[in-house]
ZAMARGU-4260 file (C-alpha; in steps of 0.2 Angstrom, whole numbers, plus 5000, padded with zeros to 4 digits):
<rodrens>
0) 5572/5513/5733 | 5578/5500/5746 | 5588/5506/5760 | 5605/5498/5753 | 5601/5508/5737
5) 5600/5524/5745 | 5616/5520/5755 | 5624/5513/5740 | 5619/5532/5734 | 5624/5543/5746
10) 5641/5533/5747 | 5642/5536/5730 | 5638/5552/5729 | 5651/5557/5742 | 5662/5571/5737
15) 5654/5573/5719 | 5656/5557/5714 | 5671/5554/5724 | 5668/5535/5728 | 5664/5530/5709
20) 5678/5536/5704 | 5688/5525/5716 | 5681/5510/5713 | 5688/5510/5700 | 5706/5517/5705
25) 5708/5500/5720 | 5698/5489/5706 | 5714/5489/5696 | 5724/5489/5709 | 5716/5471/5715
30) 5720/5466/5698 | 5739/5470/5699 | 5738/5460/5715 | 5729/5445/5707 | 5734/5443/5690
35) 5753/5440/5693 | 5749/5426/5707 | 5745/5411/5695 | 5760/5416/5685 | 5773/5415/5697
40) 5779/5398/5692 | 5780/5405/5674 | 5790/5421/5677 | 5803/5410/5688 | 5803/5399/5673
45) 5806/5415/5662 | 5819/5424/5673 | 5829/5404/5675 | 5828/5404/5695 | 5822/5395/5710
50) 5803/5394/5714 | 5809/5399/5731 | 5818/5414/5723 | 5799/5420/5720 | 5798/5427/5737
55) 5814/5438/5734 | 5803/5447/5722 | 5790/5448/5734 | 5801/5454/5749 | 5808/5468/5737
60) 5792/5475/5732 | 5786/5475/5749 | 5800/5483/5756 | 5801/5497/5745 | 5782/5498/5750
65) 5786/5501/5769 | 5796/5516/5763 | 5785/5524/5751 | 5769/5522/5759 | 5773/5531/5773
70) 5782/5546/5762 | 5766/5547/5751 | 5753/5547/5764 | 5765/5561/5773 | 5767/5571/5757
75) 5747/5570/5754 | 5744/5576/5771 | 5755/5591/5766 | 5753/5592/5747 | 5734/5584/5745
80) 5731/5567/5744 | 5724/5566/5727 | 5742/5573/5718 | 5751/5559/5727 | 5736/5545/5722
85) 5743/5553/5705 | 5761/5553/5708 | 5758/5534/5712 | 5749/5530/5700 | 5761/5538/5684
90) 5776/5527/5692 | 5764/5511/5693 | 5762/5512/5675 | 5779/5515/5670 | 5786/5502/5680
95) 5772/5489/5673 | 5781/5491/5657 | 5797/5490/5661 | 5791/5472/5668 | 5786/5467/5651
100) 5804/5470/5643 | 5815/5465/5656 | 5825/5451/5654 | 5837/5451/5667 | 5834/5446/5686
105) 5840/5461/5693 | 5830/5476/5681 | 5816/5463/5685 | 5817/5464/5702 | 5820/5482/5701
110) 5803/5487/5693 | 5792/5475/5703 | 5797/5484/5717 | 5795/5501/5712 | 5778/5493/5706
115) 5774/5489/5724 | 5769/5509/5725 | 5751/5506/5723 | 5750/5499/5742 | 5750/5518/5746
120) 5733/5519/5733 | 5721/5513/5747 | 5726/5524/5762 | 5727/5539/5753 | 5708/5536/5746
125) 5702/5532/5761 | 5712/5548/5767 | 5703/5557/5755 | 5686/5550/5761 | 5688/5554/5778
130) 5692/5572/5774 | 5676/5574/5760 | 5665/5568/5775 | 5674/5577/5789 | 5663/5589/5800
135) 5646/5576/5797 | 5637/5567/5812 | 5642/5547/5804 | 5660/5553/5796 | 5666/5535/5804
140) 5651/5527/5799 | 5652/5536/5781 | 5672/5530/5780 | 5670/5512/5785 | 5655/5510/5770
145) 5664/5518/5758 | 5679/5511/5760 | 5670/5494/5762 | 5662/5498/5743 | 5680/5502/5736
150) 5691/5486/5747 | 5674/5476/5739 | 5679/5482/5720 | 5702/5480/5723 | 5694/5462/5729
155) 5682/5461/5713 | 5699/5467/5703 | 5708/5452/5711 | 5696/5441/5704 | 5696/5446/5688
160) 5718/5449/5688 | 5719/5430/5696 | 5705/5423/5684 | 5714/5434/5667 | 5731/5431/5674
165) 5728/5410/5672 | 5718/5412/5655 | 5729/5426/5647 | 5745/5417/5653 | 5736/5399/5648
170) 5733/5406/5630 | 5748/5418/5625 | 5763/5407/5635 | 5774/5408/5622 | 5773/5428/5620
175) 5777/5430/5639 | 5781/5450/5637 | 5761/5451/5632 | 5756/5445/5647 | 5766/5454/5658
180) 5759/5468/5649 | 5742/5468/5650 | 5736/5476/5666 | 5748/5493/5662 | 5734/5495/5650
185) 5722/5498/5667 | 5734/5506/5676 | 5737/5520/5662 | 5718/5523/5663 | 5719/5527/5683
190) 5731/5540/5681 | 5718/5547/5668 | 5704/5543/5677 | 5713/5554/5696 | 5719/5568/5684
195) 5703/5572/5676 | 5690/5566/5687 | 5697/5562/5708 | 5695/5580/5716 | 5706/5587/5729
200) 5704/5581/5747 | 5701/5600/5759 | 5713/5606/5773 | 5733/5603/5774 | 5741/5600/5790
205) 5759/5610/5793 | 5776/5602/5792 | 5788/5593/5781 | 5793/5575/5776 | 5805/5568/5789
210) 5820/5564/5776 | 5832/5558/5791 | 5816/5547/5795 | 5815/5540/5777 | 5835/5536/5777
215) 5834/5527/5795 | 5819/5518/5791 | 5828/5512/5775 | 5843/5506/5782 | 5834/5495/5796
220) 5823/5486/5783 | 5839/5485/5770 | 5849/5479/5784 | 5836/5467/5790 | 5831/5460/5770
225) 5849/5457/5768 | 5852/5447/5783 | 5838/5435/5777 | 5846/5436/5760 | 5861/5429/5766
230) 5854/5415/5776 | 5845/5411/5761 | 5860/5412/5751 | 5872/5402/5766 | 5859/5391/5771
235) 5848/5393/5788 | 5865/5384/5799 | 5877/5401/5795 | 5877/5411/5811 | 5883/5430/5804
240) 5868/5430/5793 | 5859/5429/5807 | 5868/5440/5817 | 5864/5453/5802 | 5846/5451/5802
245) 5847/5454/5823 | 5856/5468/5820 | 5843/5476/5810 | 5830/5473/5822 | 5839/5481/5833
250) 5842/5498/5822 | 5824/5499/5827 | 5828/5504/5844 | 5837/5522/5838 | 5824/5524/5825
255) 5811/5526/5835 | 5820/5535/5848 | 5825/5547/5833 | 5806/5547/5828 | 5797/5551/5847
260) 5811/5566/5847 | 5803/5575/5831 | 5790/5585/5832 | 5784/5581/5814 | 5789/5563/5812
265) 5788/5550/5797 | 5782/5538/5808 | 5770/5547/5822 | 5773/5533/5840 | 5767/5544/5851
270) 5749/5543/5841 | 5754/5523/5842 | 5752/5524/5859 | 5733/5526/5861 | 5725/5509/5866
275) 5712/5513/5850 | 5728/5514/5839 | 5743/5500/5844 | 5733/5485/5841 | 5725/5491/5826
280) 5744/5497/5821 | 5750/5476/5826 | 5735/5468/5818 | 5741/5476/5803 | 5758/5470/5803
285) 5753/5451/5807 | 5739/5451/5794 | 5753/5456/5782 | 5761/5440/5787 | 5747/5428/5776
290) 5739/5442/5765 | 5757/5447/5759 | 5768/5436/5762 | 5760/5417/5758 | 5755/5423/5741
295) 5769/5416/5733 | 5769/5400/5741 | 5752/5396/5740 | 5755/5398/5720 | 5768/5387/5719
300) 5762/5374/5730 | 5747/5373/5716 | 5758/5373/5704 | 5770/5358/5710 | 5767/5341/5704
305) 5762/5325/5718 | 5768/5314/5704 | 5787/5319/5705 | 5788/5327/5723 | 5772/5317/5733
310) 5767/5335/5740 | 5755/5347/5729 | 5741/5349/5719 | 5751/5349/5701 | 5738/5363/5694
315) 5740/5370/5677 | 5742/5390/5676 | 5724/5393/5670 | 5720/5379/5684 | 5726/5389/5697
320) 5716/5402/5695 | 5703/5392/5701 | 5711/5391/5719 | 5717/5410/5720 | 5698/5416/5712
325) 5692/5407/5726 | 5701/5413/5740 | 5698/5430/5732 | 5679/5430/5731 | 5678/5427/5749
330) 5687/5440/5750 | 5677/5449/5741 | 5661/5443/5753 | 5671/5449/5769 | 5675/5466/5763
335) 5656/5469/5758 | 5650/5463/5773 | 5660/5470/5786 | 5651/5488/5789 | 5634/5479/5790
340) 5643/5466/5805 | 5653/5480/5813 | 5634/5491/5815 | 5624/5475/5823 | 5640/5474/5834
345) 5654/5484/5835 | 5668/5487/5824 | 5680/5479/5840 | 5670/5464/5836 | 5672/5464/5818
350) 5690/5464/5819 | 5694/5451/5831 | 5682/5437/5822 | 5690/5444/5808 | 5707/5441/5812
355) 5701/5423/5822 | 5695/5418/5802 | 5709/5421/5795 | 5720/5411/5808 | 5708/5398/5807
360) 5709/5395/5788 | 5728/5393/5786 | 5730/5382/5801 | 5716/5372/5794 | 5729/5368/5777
365) 5742/5360/5790 | 5730/5343/5790 | 5721/5347/5775 | 5730/5349/5760 | 5730/5334/5749
370) 5716/5339/5738 | 5708/5356/5727 | 5694/5353/5739 | 5704/5353/5753 | 5714/5367/5749
375) 5701/5379/5744 | 5689/5377/5759 | 5702/5381/5770 | 5705/5397/5757 | 5688/5402/5758
380) 5690/5402/5777 | 5705/5412/5778 | 5699/5424/5764 | 5683/5428/5772 | 5691/5436/5786
385) 5704/5444/5776 | 5692/5454/5767 | 5686/5460/5780 | 5704/5465/5788 | 5707/5473/5773
390) 5693/5486/5775 | 5691/5487/5792 | 5710/5490/5797 | 5711/5510/5786 | 5695/5513/5793
395) 5698/5511/5810 | 5714/5518/5810 | 5705/5534/5803 | 5693/5534/5816 | 5707/5533/5829
400) 5717/5544/5822 | 5720/5563/5828 | 5715/5578/5816 | 5727/5582/5803 | 5736/5564/5806
405) 5722/5553/5794 | 5732/5551/5779 | 5749/5546/5790 | 5737/5534/5804 | 5729/5525/5787
410) 5745/5524/5779 | 5753/5515/5794 | 5741/5500/5793 | 5748/5497/5778 | 5767/5499/5780
415) 5766/5489/5796 | 5756/5477/5785 | 5768/5477/5770 | 5784/5477/5785 | 5775/5462/5792
420) 5771/5452/5771 | 5788/5458/5767 | 5799/5450/5783 | 5788/5434/5779 | 5792/5434/5763
425) 5812/5433/5767 | 5807/5420/5780 | 5796/5409/5769 | 5809/5409/5755 | 5822/5403/5769
430) 5809/5389/5774 | 5804/5385/5756 | 5822/5381/5752 | 5828/5371/5765 | 5826/5353/5759
435) 5818/5360/5742 | 5817/5346/5727 | 5824/5352/5711 | 5815/5371/5709 | 5802/5366/5722
440) 5800/5371/5738 | 5799/5361/5751 | 5782/5353/5760 | 5791/5356/5777 | 5793/5372/5771
445) 5774/5375/5765 | 5768/5369/5782 | 5778/5379/5793 | 5771/5393/5782 | 5752/5388/5787
450) 5757/5388/5805 | 5767/5405/5803 | 5752/5410/5794 | 5738/5405/5806 | 5748/5409/5822
455) 5753/5428/5820 | 5731/5429/5811 | 5726/5424/5832 | 5740/5434/5840 | 5733/5448/5831
460) 5716/5444/5838 | 5723/5440/5854 | 5728/5459/5854 | 5711/5467/5847 | 5707/5460/5865
465) 5714/5475/5872 | 5707/5487/5863 | 5693/5499/5870 | 5676/5490/5867 | 5668/5506/5860
470) 5683/5513/5850 | 5679/5519/5832 | 5661/5523/5834 | 5654/5538/5831 | 5643/5540/5844
475) 5650/5529/5859 | 5634/5532/5870 | 5625/5524/5858 | 5635/5514/5852 | 5635/5507/5872
480) 5618/5507/5873 | 5615/5496/5857 | 5629/5485/5864 | 5622/5483/5881 | 5604/5479/5872
</rodrens>
C-alpha cells in the first residue's frame, strides 16, 4: 500500500467513517454552489428582472448566511455540531423546494436567501473533524488533510453542478421549475446521511446564544445592504443612500463594543486579537469578495453577446458551464494540493501563495477578456489559489482557536467570507448597472469587478505576512527545523 493510500485510509477512518460521509455532504454543497451559476441569466429571464438584479439574490443569500453561520456554529459548540448540521440540511431542503415553485421575485429571493444556510456546513464539519481528532499528536495536520479531502469533494461537486446545471438547463429550459428542483434530491440525501450515519462531536462548551448580538449583527447588515440597495435604485449620484451605507458601517462600532463586554459573545473579538487569528479572518473577508461576490458577474459576462454590446463571450447556458467547470477544476486541484504544499513549506507560506495566485488570476482578466481561452486561462489561475484558500482557512482557524472555540473560530472564517461576498455583490450590482446597455451589465462594471477582486486578494496576501511564521503547526519546533533546513 502506498503512503498516499495509507494516509487517505487513516483520514477516511477518522471517527468511524466520519469523513467518508462528510465527503458526500460537501459534494452536495458543491453541487448547490455550482449548479445555479450557468443558469443565472435564465433565472433573470424566468423572473423578468435585469441581469444586475441577480447580484441581489447573492447579496441576500450571503447576508442571511453571515447571520446564520455564527449562530449555528455557536449552537454546535453548545449542543452538538452534528445536530446543527442536520437542522441546516433540513432548512436547505425546504428552501430548494420553494425555489422550484416560486414565480414572484420576492418569494424566490427569500427562498434563495434561506438556501444559503448551507454555508454553515463546512465550518460545522471541520469542527466535527477537529473534535474527533482532538488529543492526538498530529491533530492540526489530520484536520488539514481531512479538510482538504472534503473541500476537494466540494469542488468536485461544484464541477458536477456547473456542468449539470448547464446541460439540464439547456435540455429542460421550457420546464424551468424542474431544472430548479433537481438539486433538492441531493440535499434530501444529505438529511438522511447526517441523521443516520454522522456521529456527534465530543465535548461541549458551557454558555448560551448571544441573542442581542444576533439582533445587532442583523441590523448592521440590513442597514449596509439597504443603503447599497438604495444606491442601486436611485443611482450612484445620490448622496443619501451612501450616507445610509456609511451609517451601517458605523454601527459596527457599538456591535464590537457590546461583544467585547460579553463573557460569551456571538463573535469573540478577543480571539480575533491573536496574531495567528486576525490575519486569517481578514483574509477570509477579503477572499469572500472574489469567491462569492464575483460568481454572478462571471456568468453574466460569459452570456453577454459581443455582437450586440461589443463585449462578452456570447456563450449559451451549456457553454457557460465549460468556463465555470474549468474554474472549479482548478479549485479542486488547489484544494487537493494545499496540505501537501503546507507540509513541504508551512501553512502560512501556502496561504500567502494561494492569495497571490487568486489576485493574479482576476487582474489578468482586465486586459485578457476578449476570447474564451483568455477568460478560461485567467480563471484557472484564480481557481488554483481559491481552492487552496477554501480548504486552508477553516483548518488554520481551527488550529489557532482556543479549546472549546473550534466551531466559533471556523464559523467565523465563513462569516467574514460571507460578509465580504455580501458587500461585494451589492457593490458589483451598482457597478454593473452604471452605464448598462439594456439588460446587460456595463463593461466598465465588469472591469471594476475584476480589479476589486484582484486587489483585495493581494491585500489578503499582504496581511498574512504578519502571521507568525510557524503558526498552525502541530509541533512548531519540528516545523522550525524543517523551515531552516
